[in-house]
C-alpha positions as CSV (number, residue, x, y, z in Angstrom):
1,X,0.0,0.0,0.0
2,X,1.3,3.5,-0.9
3,X,-0.1,7.0,-1.4
4,X,-0.7,9.2,-4.4
5,X,-2.5,12.6,-4.4
6,X,-3.5,12.0,-0.8
7,X,-5.2,8.7,-1.6
8,X,-4.1,5.2,-0.5
9,X,-3.4,2.7,-3.2
10,X,-3.8,-1.0,-2.5
11,X,-1.9,-3.2,-4.9
12,X,-3.3,-6.7,-5.1
13,X,-1.3,-9.4,-6.8
14,X,-2.6,-12.8,-7.8
15,X,-0.7,-15.7,-9.2
16,X,-2.3,-17.2,-12.3
17,X,0.5,-19.7,-12.9
18,X,0.5,-18.5,-16.5
19,X,-2.6,-20.5,-17.1
20,X,-5.2,-18.5,-19.2
21,X,-8.2,-20.2,-17.6
22,X,-6.9,-19.4,-14.1
23,X,-6.1,-15.8,-15.3
24,X,-9.7,-15.3,-16.2
25,X,-10.8,-16.7,-12.8
26,X,-8.4,-14.5,-10.9
27,X,-9.4,-11.4,-12.9
28,X,-13.1,-12.0,-12.3
29,X,-12.5,-12.1,-8.6
30,X,-10.4,-9.0,-8.7
31,X,-13.1,-7.1,-10.6
32,X,-16.3,-8.5,-9.0
33,X,-15.2,-9.2,-5.4
34,X,-12.2,-6.8,-4.8
35,X,-13.7,-4.1,-7.1
36,X,-10.3,-3.0,-8.4
37,X,-9.9,0.2,-10.4
38,X,-7.8,-1.4,-13.1
39,X,-5.5,-4.2,-14.0
40,X,-1.8,-3.2,-14.1
41,X,1.0,-5.1,-15.9
42,X,-0.6,-8.5,-16.5
43,X,2.0,-10.9,-17.8
44,X,2.1,-12.8,-21.1
45,X,0.2,-13.0,-24.4
46,X,-2.1,-16.0,-23.8
47,X,-3.2,-14.9,-20.3
48,X,-3.9,-11.4,-21.5
49,X,-5.8,-12.7,-24.5
50,X,-7.9,-14.7,-22.1
51,X,-9.1,-11.6,-20.2
52,X,-9.2,-8.8,-22.7
53,X,-12.8,-9.4,-23.9
54,X,-14.0,-9.6,-20.3
55,X,-12.2,-6.5,-19.2
56,X,-13.3,-4.5,-22.3
57,X,-16.9,-5.6,-21.9
58,X,-16.8,-4.4,-18.3
59,X,-14.9,-1.2,-19.2
60,X,-12.0,-2.0,-16.8
61,X,-8.6,-0.7,-17.9
62,X,-6.1,-3.4,-18.8
63,X,-3.0,-1.2,-18.6
64,X,0.6,-1.7,-19.7
65,X,0.2,-5.4,-20.6
66,X,3.5,-7.2,-20.3
67,X,3.6,-8.5,-23.8
68,X,4.9,-7.1,-27.1
69,X,2.1,-8.7,-29.2
70,X,0.8,-6.2,-31.8
71,X,-2.8,-7.1,-31.1
72,X,-2.8,-5.3,-27.8
73,X,-2.5,-2.0,-29.8
74,X,-6.2,-2.1,-30.9
75,X,-7.9,1.1,-29.5
76,X,-10.8,0.8,-31.9
77,X,-11.9,-2.7,-30.9
78,X,-10.3,-3.0,-27.4
79,X,-10.3,0.6,-26.1
80,X,-9.6,-0.5,-22.5
81,X,-6.4,-2.5,-23.3
82,X,-3.0,-1.0,-23.7
83,X,0.5,-2.6,-24.0
84,X,3.8,-1.1,-22.7
85,X,6.7,-2.9,-24.3
86,X,7.8,-2.0,-27.8
87,X,5.7,-4.4,-29.7
88,X,7.4,-7.2,-31.7
89,X,6.6,-5.8,-35.1
90,X,8.1,-2.4,-34.2
91,X,11.2,-4.1,-33.0
92,X,11.5,-6.3,-36.1
93,X,11.0,-3.3,-38.3
94,X,14.0,-1.6,-36.5
95,X,16.2,-4.6,-37.4
96,X,15.0,-4.5,-41.0
97,X,15.9,-0.8,-41.3
98,X,19.3,-1.4,-39.9
99,X,19.9,-4.3,-42.3
100,X,18.7,-2.3,-45.3
101,X,21.1,0.5,-44.4
102,X,24.1,-1.5,-43.5
103,X,23.7,-5.0,-45.0
104,X,21.6,-4.4,-48.1
105,X,22.9,-7.5,-50.0
106,X,22.4,-9.9,-47.1
107,X,20.5,-13.2,-47.1
108,X,18.3,-13.5,-44.1
109,X,17.1,-16.6,-42.2
110,X,14.5,-16.5,-39.5
111,X,13.9,-18.8,-36.5
112,X,10.6,-18.0,-34.8
113,X,8.2,-19.4,-32.2
114,X,5.1,-20.7,-33.8
115,X,2.6,-18.4,-32.1
116,X,1.6,-14.7,-32.1
117,X,5.0,-13.7,-30.6
118,X,7.1,-15.3,-33.3
119,X,4.8,-14.5,-36.2
120,X,4.7,-10.8,-35.3
121,X,8.5,-10.7,-35.7
122,X,8.3,-12.3,-39.2
123,X,5.5,-9.8,-40.2
124,X,7.5,-6.9,-38.9
125,X,10.6,-7.9,-40.7
126,X,8.7,-8.1,-44.0
127,X,7.2,-4.7,-43.3
128,X,10.5,-3.2,-42.6
129,X,12.2,-4.7,-45.6
130,X,9.3,-3.7,-47.9
131,X,9.9,-4.5,-51.5
132,X,13.2,-6.2,-50.7
133,X,11.6,-8.8,-48.4
134,X,11.0,-11.6,-50.9
135,X,14.6,-11.3,-52.2
136,X,16.3,-11.0,-48.8
137,X,14.5,-13.5,-46.7
138,X,15.7,-16.9,-48.0
139,X,14.3,-19.2,-45.4
140,X,12.3,-19.3,-42.1
141,X,11.8,-22.1,-39.7
142,X,9.4,-22.3,-36.7
143,X,9.5,-24.3,-33.5
144,X,6.8,-25.4,-31.0
145,X,7.0,-24.6,-27.3
146,X,6.9,-28.4,-26.8
147,X,10.0,-29.0,-28.9
148,X,12.9,-30.3,-26.8
149,X,15.5,-28.3,-28.8
150,X,15.9,-26.1,-31.9
151,X,19.0,-27.9,-33.1
152,X,17.4,-29.3,-36.3
153,X,16.0,-25.8,-37.2
154,X,19.4,-24.2,-36.8
155,X,21.1,-26.8,-39.0
156,X,18.4,-26.3,-41.7
157,X,18.7,-22.5,-41.5
158,X,22.5,-22.8,-41.8
159,X,22.2,-24.9,-44.9
160,X,20.3,-22.1,-46.7
161,X,23.5,-20.1,-47.0
162,X,22.0,-17.1,-45.1
163,X,24.5,-14.7,-43.6
164,X,22.0,-13.0,-41.2
165,X,19.8,-14.9,-38.6
166,X,16.9,-13.3,-36.8
167,X,16.0,-15.4,-33.8
168,X,12.5,-14.7,-32.4
169,X,12.6,-17.0,-29.4
170,X,12.0,-17.1,-25.7
171,X,14.9,-17.4,-23.3
172,X,15.4,-21.2,-23.2
173,X,15.3,-21.6,-27.0
174,X,17.3,-18.5,-27.6
175,X,20.1,-20.0,-25.4
176,X,19.9,-23.2,-27.3
177,X,20.1,-21.4,-30.6
178,X,23.2,-19.5,-29.6
179,X,25.0,-22.7,-28.5
180,X,24.1,-24.6,-31.7
181,X,25.1,-21.8,-34.0
182,X,28.5,-21.7,-32.3
183,X,28.9,-25.5,-32.2
184,X,28.4,-25.9,-35.9
185,X,30.7,-23.1,-36.8
186,X,28.1,-20.8,-38.3
187,X,28.9,-17.1,-38.1
188,X,25.9,-15.1,-39.2
189,X,25.1,-11.6,-38.1
190,X,22.7,-12.7,-35.4
191,X,19.8,-10.6,-34.3
192,X,18.1,-11.7,-31.1
193,X,14.7,-10.7,-29.8
194,X,14.8,-8.2,-26.9
195,X,12.8,-10.5,-24.6
196,X,15.8,-12.9,-24.6
197,X,18.6,-10.6,-23.8
198,X,19.0,-11.3,-20.1
199,X,22.7,-11.9,-19.3
200,X,21.7,-14.1,-16.4
201,X,18.9,-16.1,-18.0
202,X,20.2,-16.4,-21.6
203,X,23.8,-15.3,-22.2
204,X,25.3,-17.2,-19.3
205,X,23.5,-20.5,-19.9
206,X,24.3,-20.3,-23.6
207,X,28.0,-19.5,-22.8
208,X,28.9,-15.8,-23.0
209,X,31.8,-16.5,-25.4
210,X,29.4,-18.2,-27.8
211,X,27.1,-15.2,-27.7
212,X,29.7,-12.5,-28.5
213,X,28.6,-10.3,-31.3
214,X,24.9,-11.0,-31.0
215,X,22.8,-7.9,-31.8
216,X,19.5,-7.0,-30.2
217,X,17.6,-3.8,-29.3
218,X,16.9,-2.2,-26.0
219,X,15.0,0.7,-24.6
220,X,16.1,0.8,-21.0
221,X,19.5,1.2,-19.4
222,X,21.0,-2.2,-18.9
223,X,22.1,-2.5,-15.2
224,X,25.2,-4.5,-16.3
225,X,26.4,-1.6,-18.5
226,X,29.0,0.3,-16.5
227,X,28.4,3.6,-18.3
228,X,25.1,4.0,-16.3
229,X,26.4,2.9,-12.9
230,X,27.6,6.4,-11.8
231,X,24.5,8.2,-13.0
232,X,21.9,9.6,-10.5
233,X,19.2,7.6,-12.3
234,X,20.9,4.3,-11.8
235,X,21.8,5.0,-8.2
236,X,18.1,6.0,-7.5
237,X,17.0,2.7,-9.1
238,X,19.5,0.6,-7.1
239,X,18.5,2.4,-3.9
240,X,14.9,1.5,-4.6
241,X,15.7,-2.1,-5.3
242,X,17.6,-2.4,-2.0
243,X,15.0,-0.5,0.0
244,X,12.2,-2.9,-1.0
245,X,14.5,-6.0,-0.9
246,X,13.0,-7.4,-4.1
247,X,14.0,-10.9,-5.0
248,X,14.9,-9.9,-8.6
249,X,18.6,-10.0,-9.5
250,X,19.8,-6.5,-10.0
251,X,21.9,-7.7,-13.0
252,X,18.6,-8.6,-14.8
253,X,17.4,-6.0,-17.2
254,X,13.8,-7.3,-16.5
255,X,14.0,-5.5,-13.1
256,X,14.5,-2.2,-15.0
257,X,11.5,-3.0,-17.2
258,X,9.3,-3.6,-14.2
259,X,10.5,-0.4,-12.4
260,X,9.9,1.7,-15.5
261,X,6.5,0.2,-16.2
262,X,5.5,1.0,-12.7
263,X,6.7,4.6,-13.1
264,X,4.5,4.9,-16.1
265,X,1.5,3.8,-14.1
266,X,2.4,6.3,-11.4
267,X,2.6,9.1,-13.9
268,X,-0.9,8.2,-15.2
269,X,-2.4,8.1,-11.7
270,X,-0.8,11.5,-10.9
271,X,-2.2,13.2,-14.0
272,X,-5.6,11.6,-13.3
273,X,-5.7,13.7,-10.1
274,X,-8.6,13.3,-7.8
275,X,-10.9,12.0,-10.6
276,X,-9.9,8.3,-10.3
277,X,-12.7,6.9,-12.5
278,X,-11.8,4.2,-14.9
279,X,-12.8,6.4,-17.8
280,X,-10.5,9.2,-16.6
281,X,-7.5,6.9,-16.0
282,X,-7.9,5.4,-19.4
283,X,-8.1,8.9,-20.9
284,X,-4.8,9.9,-19.4
285,X,-3.1,6.6,-20.3
286,X,-4.1,7.4,-23.9
287,X,-2.7,11.0,-23.6
288,X,1.0,10.4,-22.8
289,X,3.1,13.1,-24.5
290,X,6.8,12.2,-24.7
291,X,6.9,11.0,-21.2
292,X,10.6,10.6,-20.2
293,X,11.5,8.1,-17.5
294,X,14.9,8.0,-15.7
295,X,15.9,4.4,-16.7
296,X,14.8,4.7,-20.3
297,X,17.7,5.1,-22.8
298,X,18.4,8.8,-23.7
299,X,16.1,9.9,-26.5
300,X,13.4,7.3,-25.9
301,X,10.0,8.6,-24.6
302,X,6.5,7.3,-24.2
303,X,3.6,8.7,-26.3
304,X,0.0,7.6,-26.8
305,X,-3.2,8.9,-28.4
306,X,-6.7,7.7,-28.8
307,X,-5.7,6.0,-32.1
308,X,-2.3,4.7,-30.9
309,X,-1.9,2.5,-27.8
310,X,1.8,1.6,-28.4
311,X,3.7,3.8,-25.8
312,X,7.2,2.9,-26.8
313,X,8.1,3.0,-30.5
314,X,11.8,3.6,-30.4
315,X,14.7,1.4,-29.6
316,X,18.5,1.4,-29.8
317,X,20.5,-1.5,-31.2
318,X,23.1,-3.1,-28.9
319,X,25.8,-5.7,-29.3
320,X,26.8,-8.3,-26.7
321,X,30.6,-8.2,-25.9
322,X,30.8,-11.4,-23.8
323,X,30.0,-9.6,-20.5
324,X,27.3,-7.0,-21.2
325,X,25.4,-5.3,-24.0
326,X,27.0,-2.2,-25.6
327,X,24.9,0.3,-27.4
328,X,25.2,0.5,-31.2
329,X,24.4,3.5,-33.3
330,X,21.5,5.8,-32.7
331,X,17.9,5.5,-31.5
332,X,15.8,4.1,-34.3
333,X,12.0,4.5,-34.7
334,X,9.9,1.4,-35.5
335,X,6.8,3.4,-36.4
336,X,5.2,2.3,-39.7
337,X,5.6,5.8,-41.2
């Protein structure tokens, strides 16, 4: 419990075990029994998909969904649901724009998870490459969440002769892909989805030496990057982490994601003032205007409108050096225009 604008805020957390039916059960209780004002930061694409119709029918804000699925930016049909992370198509368009500018003659292979997450990356890549997509993308292979490994897919992608690989995979499969690429001696320019960049959860299990040179995109200050560690913003974040004794590893970039997402929610509640109705909160969530947060990368801000529920549309490429991620180039916009 905390306070804002003189009001007490009760934060109720329920564990849905990442099971969509249980998510719906828990959300119904929160809305109908606990009478919550809104849902904040619900995790995962399938769980959020399970609840978005219910929440929209009942006009309950489903704010800052922890998923990069493009479908959560649908203000026309789901005006009570808003994402927070840069969506996967935006991120993939950023990779495409970098490739077109710096590697225009490349042959691209894609490894993707066979669901909304993976397919959004493939769609975004084609959008970003535009007329060059059919020529440049020479092969794509999917995997199922139930697959034990992605070894066979990596071998097949290697055989295509591609010199760029885009891996749209969750942490476990991303680590497997990095290891297999190294073990077979393949040396593509490797682009890796931002959801699988944790040094602790992906790079270390894969073998940091095997991941060297991998490129991804970020939007927050990586806590393992020493260039931020003497800044007031980093020190404030670290003090907060220690004060509340969170169980999250301070070397994990996901802890910065959570902190920054929470700051976005605080900003919306503050601008909503004393009029804490669901309608007013949603109105202010849809009126963010270049909101700057301390742990976002310089030049990246959050903006929304009644027609655009994707707060973060900019990212900066980064390259893994065997220890941490080093920023590469300038901030790039993934907007469609």
